[in-house]
C-alpha positions in Angstrom: 161.1 -207.2 20.9 163.2 -206.9 24.4 162.5 -204.3 26.8 166.0 -202.8 28.1 165.7 -201.6 31.7 168.6 -199.2 32.2 169.4 -199.1 35.6 169.4 -195.2 36.2 165.8 -195.3 35.4 164.9 -198.4 37.7 162.6 -197.4 40.7 165.9 -198.8 43.1 168.0 -196.2 41.5 165.7 -193.2 41.7 165.0 -194.2 45.7 169.0 -194.2 46.0 169.2 -190.7 44.2 166.2 -189.4 46.4 167.9 -190.6 49.5 171.2 -189.0 48.1 169.4 -185.6 47.8 167.5 -185.9 51.2 171.0 -186.4 52.8 172.4 -183.7 50.9 169.8 -180.7 52.1 170.2 -182.1 55.4 174.0 -181.4 55.6 174.0 -177.9 53.5 171.1 -177.2 56.7 173.9 -178.1 59.2 176.7 -176.1 57.3 174.7 -173.5 57.2 173.7 -173.2 60.4 177.5 -173.7 61.6 178.4 -170.4 59.4 175.3 -168.4 60.6 176.2 -169.5 64.6 179.9 -168.2 63.8 178.6 -165.1 61.8 176.6 -164.3 64.8 179.7 -164.2 67.4 181.4 -162.3 64.9 178.5 -159.9 64.6 178.3 -159.6 68.3 182.1 -159.1 68.6 182.6 -162.3 70.8 186.1 -163.7 69.9 185.9 -167.1 69.3 188.4 -169.4 70.3 190.3 -172.5 68.4 188.3 -175.0 70.5 185.2 -173.4 70.3 185.4 -172.8 66.4 186.2 -176.9 66.3 183.5 -177.9 68.7 181.0 -176.2 66.5 182.6 -177.0 63.1 182.3 -180.8 64.3 178.5 -180.6 65.2 176.3 -182.9 62.9 173.3 -182.1 64.9 171.0 -179.4 63.9 169.0 -178.8 66.8 172.2 -178.6 69.0 173.5 -176.0 66.8 170.0 -174.0 67.1 170.3 -174.1 70.8 173.5 -172.6 70.8 172.7 -170.4 68.2 170.0 -168.9 70.7 172.4 -168.7 73.6 174.9 -166.8 71.2 172.3 -163.9 71.0 172.7 -163.3 74.9 176.2 -164.6 75.6 179.2 -162.5 76.6 181.7 -164.7 75.5 182.1 -167.8 73.2 182.5 -170.5 76.2 178.9 -169.6 77.3 177.3 -171.6 74.4 178.1 -174.7 75.9 177.4 -173.8 79.5 174.0 -176.1 80.0 175.7 -179.4 78.4 
């Protein structure tokens, strides 16, 4: 009797699925960080110009978003997030 190996059970398929899950989790963390940064500015009643919002929403570097969030805690305006760059 011949054994049928289904692709979705193949180790390569499992590896691809796991890589997709890891990428999805990372993208989720980035998206959450972007949203929290914008919320933090909103909670502090700091207006967010379109250029600042676009820069935050296009950022894919989690450590950069975290650095901006730290600066947002003490910033007087949204442009101060990018002062040290």
